[in-house]
Residue, then its C-alpha position, 0 to 999 in steps of 0.5 A: x627217208x621221206x618222213x625224216x626230210x619232212x620232219x627237217x622241213x618242218x623243223x626248219x620252218x619252225x626254226x624260221x618263225x620262232x625268232x619273231x617270238x623269241x630269238x635267243x630261245x630259237x637259237x637254243x632250241x636249234x642248237x639242241x636239235x643239232x646236238x641230238x643230230x635231228x638237224x644239220x647245223x647248216x640248215x638250223x643256221x640258214x632257217x634262223x638267219x633267214x628268220x632273224x632278218x625277216x623279223x628285223x625287216x617286219x619291224x622296220x616296215x611296222x615303223x614305217x607303216x606307223x609313220x603314215x599314221x596321223x594319230x600316231x604322229x600327233x601322239x608320239x612325235x614331239x620335239x624330243x622324239x625328233x631329236x631321237x631321229x636325228x640321233x638314230x641316223x647318226x648311230x645306226x650301226x651302233x643301234x642295231x648291234x646293241x639292240x641285237x644283244x641287249x634284251x628287250x631293245x630290238x622291238x622299239x628300236x627297230x620300229x623306230x628305224x622305220x618310223x624315222x625313215x632311216x635309210x632302208x638299204x643301210x638298215x638291211x645291210x646292217x641287220x645282215x652283217x650283225x646276224x651273220x656275225x651274232x648267230x654263229x657265235x651264240x649258236x656255236x655257244x649254244x651247241x656247246x652247251x646243248x651237247x653237254x647237256x644231253x651228255x649229262x641229263x640225256x633227253x631231259x634237256x629238252x625240259x631244261x628249254x621248255x621252262x624258260x620258253x614258257x616263262x619268256x612266252x608269258x612275259x611277252x604275253x603280259x608285256x603285250x596286254x600291258x601295252x594294250x591296256x595303257x593304249x586303251x587309257x590313253x585313247x579314252x583320255x584323249x577322247x575326253 
């Protein structure tokens, strides 16, 4: 019994960390664990929600930290960017909700919220509320599909998850490498 509890704690910990890499894949993995009766849905949902909200707070904090960098302000902030900050503040709910749903928007949008020093409490409340609505819907749908996948292909359902996760991780690493190369070239041009 103790091995099962340790396994459940490890799975919950992994589900907490996974949204930092890819939120939707974390939800799918949780649904598959629940469908196989390896994890209680309450534990999975709590771990995912805590991970999603923590990640949102860290993205905001990264934006706030970048705001304190003179180099970042000098190269990134112009009149158009300032206008974006005003627009973001007026549309904070829309920005957080749409960024949760549309792939690729979350990272820049949530960092921008911190960068423009949008009200932290309001951002946190919207992030938590969006998570509270989005997570049960997507987890429920993923659970339905996960149960169907196990009924049809059995244990091979994990392989169906492994391929998209591997592709998502490779694409994310590729994007990070491109961003790093672009930043290095911009810094070397700026030094000239």
